[in-house]
C-alpha positions in Angstrom: 177.5 88.4 -54.9 175.4 91.6 -55.0 176.5 94.7 -53.1 175.1 95.1 -49.6 172.0 97.6 -49.9 172.1 98.2 -46.0 173.6 101.6 -46.2 171.5 102.6 -49.3 168.4 101.7 -47.5 169.3 103.7 -44.4 170.0 106.9 -46.5 166.8 106.4 -48.3 164.8 106.0 -45.0 166.5 109.1 -43.6 165.8 111.1 -46.6 162.1 109.8 -46.8 161.5 110.6 -43.1 162.7 114.3 -43.7 160.7 114.6 -46.9 157.5 113.2 -45.6 157.7 115.2 -42.4 158.0 118.5 -44.4 155.7 117.7 -47.3 153.4 114.8 -46.3 152.6 112.1 -48.6 150.9 114.2 -51.5 153.7 116.8 -51.5 156.7 114.5 -51.1 158.5 113.6 -54.3 160.4 110.3 -54.9 163.0 112.6 -57.0 163.9 114.5 -53.9 164.2 111.5 -51.8 166.6 109.8 -54.2 168.6 113.0 -54.5 169.0 113.4 -50.7 169.7 109.8 -50.3 172.3 109.7 -53.2 170.2 106.8 -54.6 168.3 106.3 -57.8 164.3 106.1 -57.9 164.5 102.6 -59.1 166.3 101.5 -55.9 163.6 103.1 -53.8 160.8 101.3 -55.5 162.8 98.0 -55.4 163.4 98.2 -51.7 160.2 100.0 -50.6 157.5 99.7 -53.3 155.3 102.6 -54.1 155.4 106.0 -52.4 152.5 105.2 -50.2 154.1 102.1 -48.8 157.2 104.1 -48.0 155.2 106.7 -46.2 153.3 104.1 -44.2 156.6 102.5 -43.2 158.1 105.8 -42.2 155.0 106.8 -40.0 154.9 103.3 -38.3 158.6 103.4 -37.6 158.4 106.9 -36.1 155.5 106.0 -33.8 157.1 102.7 -32.7 160.3 104.6 -32.0 158.2 107.1 -29.8 156.3 104.2 -28.1 159.7 102.4 -27.3 161.2 105.7 -26.0 158.4 107.0 -23.9 157.3 104.8 -21.0 153.6 104.8 -20.7 152.3 104.6 -17.1 148.6 104.4 -16.5 149.0 105.6 -12.7 150.9 108.6 -13.7 149.5 110.2 -16.8 151.2 113.7 -15.9 154.6 111.9 -16.0 153.8 110.4 -19.3 152.8 113.7 -20.7 156.1 115.2 -19.7 158.1 112.4 -21.2 156.1 112.5 -24.4 156.4 116.3 -24.4 160.1 116.0 -24.3 160.3 113.2 -27.0 158.3 115.5 -29.4 160.4 118.5 -28.5 163.4 116.5 -29.4 162.0 114.6 -32.4 159.5 117.2 -33.9 159.3 115.2 -37.2 157.3 112.4 -35.4 154.3 114.7 -34.7 154.4 116.2 -38.3 154.4 112.7 -39.7 151.5 111.6 -37.4 149.7 114.8 -38.4 150.3 114.2 -42.1 149.0 110.7 -41.7 145.9 111.7 -40.0 145.2 114.1 -42.8 146.3 112.1 -45.8 145.7 108.4 -44.6 142.9 108.8 -42.0 142.2 105.1 -41.6 144.2 103.5 -38.6 146.7 100.7 -39.0 146.6 97.7 -37.0 149.8 98.8 -35.1 148.2 102.0 -34.0 144.9 100.3 -32.8 147.0 97.9 -30.7 149.0 100.4 -29.1 146.1 102.5 -28.2 144.0 99.7 -27.1 146.7 98.5 -24.7 147.0 102.1 -23.2 143.2 102.3 -22.9 143.0 98.8 -21.4 145.6 100.0 -18.7 143.7 103.0 -18.0 140.3 101.5 -17.7 140.6 100.1 -14.2 141.0 103.8 -12.9 138.8 105.6 -15.3 136.2 103.1 -16.6 134.4 104.3 -19.6 136.3 107.5 -19.5 139.6 105.8 -20.1 139.7 106.8 -23.9 138.8 110.4 -22.8 141.7 110.5 -20.5 144.2 109.3 -23.1 142.7 111.6 -25.8 142.9 114.6 -23.3 146.4 113.7 -22.4 147.8 113.5 -25.8 145.7 116.6 -26.9 147.3 118.7 -24.1 150.8 117.5 -24.8 150.5 118.2 -28.6 148.5 121.6 -28.3 151.6 123.8 -28.3 153.2 122.0 -31.2 149.9 122.1 -33.1 149.2 125.7 -32.4 149.4 128.4 -35.1 152.8 130.1 -35.5 150.7 133.5 -35.4 149.7 132.6 -31.8 153.0 131.0 -30.5 154.9 134.0 -31.7 153.0 136.0 -29.2 154.6 133.9 -26.3 157.0 136.2 -24.4 159.6 133.6 -24.4 160.5 130.0 -25.7 161.0 128.6 -22.3 160.5 124.8 -23.0 160.9 123.8 -19.3 158.2 126.1 -18.2 155.9 125.0 -21.0 156.5 121.4 -20.1 155.6 122.2 -16.4 152.5 123.8 -17.7 151.6 120.6 -19.8 152.3 118.4 -17.0 150.0 120.5 -14.7 147.2 120.7 -17.3 147.3 116.8 -17.7 147.2 116.4 -13.8 144.3 118.8 -13.6 142.3 117.1 -16.3 142.7 113.7 -15.2 141.9 114.9 -11.5 138.5 116.1 -13.0 137.9 112.7 -14.8 135.4 110.4 -13.1 137.2 107.5 -11.4 136.2 104.1 -10.7 138.2 104.5 -7.5 140.5 101.5 -8.4 144.2 102.2 -8.3 146.4 100.9 -11.1 
């Protein structure tokens, strides 16, 4: 009976997530993933295929984990924004992976399309044709601080995450309040 590869796969996935979050697809090296996973390169290719497939798997897993962890509520986008901000603060690699994917693999996956479509469909009764705009603005406001230049963020007088979260929630509340509404409640 061959040895159980479960632990090896877990180590590879953990090492790959760190590698891809730091270096993206182009900069990541299978050699480093293998070294950090205490595995050999061959086992990575056997279990996960080429580097591109492993990257896609890591990104999809990070986004699914986030979607499962952060409850979406079409009737409370500010609350959703706060929960999403908390998740990204606790799991910064998720946003880094998503950013790398947008830069290096700009076509969307079926999973992404389905996830966004579901959220937009839930927003449509309230925001009509502006449902996509409501979600884009919400996500943009949530991720703005994380995506800002370190030269800019270093100018902040403090690193008060709670205060920053409050600002994000208030900004989303103001943005969606200014959106055209169909008048229907969700």
